[in-house]
N, C-alpha and C positions, 0 to 999 in steps of 0.2 A: 476369261477371252474377252479379249477386245477386237473384234473381227475388221472392225476399224485404220484400224492399225499394226492386224494381221500379228499381234502377238498374245501369247498362251503363258498362264503362271499352272506349273502342277506340283501342288505338295505334298511333299513325303512325310511319313511320321512312323514311329516303333521305329522297330528292325527290319533291316534291309537286306537282305542273304541273297548268295547265289540263286535262290531258287526263287524266290519271293522279288526277284528282282523281275521276271517274267510279269510277274502283274501291273510293274507299273510302265512296264513296256506295252503293255494293250493299251492303258491310260493312253498314253502317251500318242500310240498309233492313231485310235481316234479322234484324240485331238488333233494329229496331224493332217488326218483324209479331210478334214470340214473344211480346209481353203489349202491353194499352194502357196508356198513361200511363206508360210506358216514364222511365226520366231518362238518356241517354243525354250520357255527356260522350267527347269526342274530343281525344284529349290526341298534339298533333301539337309540342310544346316541344322534340323529341331531332330534326328533319325539315328540312330545307331545303324552302323553302313559297315558292313565285315570287307574287309579290304579284296576281296575277290570279285566280288559285287560289286563295288567302287571302279576298279579298274574294267569291267564290264561296260558301263554306263560312259563314260572316256573315251572309251573305243568307240562308241557308237556317238559319240558326242566329234569324235574325230574324223569319225569315215562319211557322216551328216546319212547316216542308216541305220536304221534300227535292226537285231539281228536276223538271219531268212528265217528261220522256225517261226517269226512273230511274223515279219511282214516280207512272205518268198518275192512280192515283187518290186522289193527294194525299193519303193518310192523315198524321193529324198527327204530328207528330216534334220533339220534344224534345230539341236536339242542342245542346252550349254546347261551344266551340270555346278549347280551352288549348291556347291560341297562345303562341310564344317573342319575349321579349320584342323589343322594334327598337332597334340602336342607328343614333343618327342618324349614319352615315358621313361627311357634310362634318364637321359636327364634332368629330368624332374626328378625322379627318385633319389638321384644322388645328391641333391640341392638337396630333401628332406633330411637326408642322411646324416650331412655336414654341419 
């Protein structure tokens, strides 16, 4: 956290599923409550993230709100998701087979 510059970084590791993503949202909500206008980055570059969980994270990023079940008041939340690069598995497999 850098409150002087209104920035925070949350780093997640491990396996993020559609169920465990709620725990990340709780951490993000807590950080967001510390200061209005906080610029929060969620670094999941070293995590294994299920596609449906990644979609919900991107939806929160685009809407600037956490899911209503996590934040019923729907406080504005600026969250930037730093996601891992996606490899195109079929193309990679085809290259290996060649």
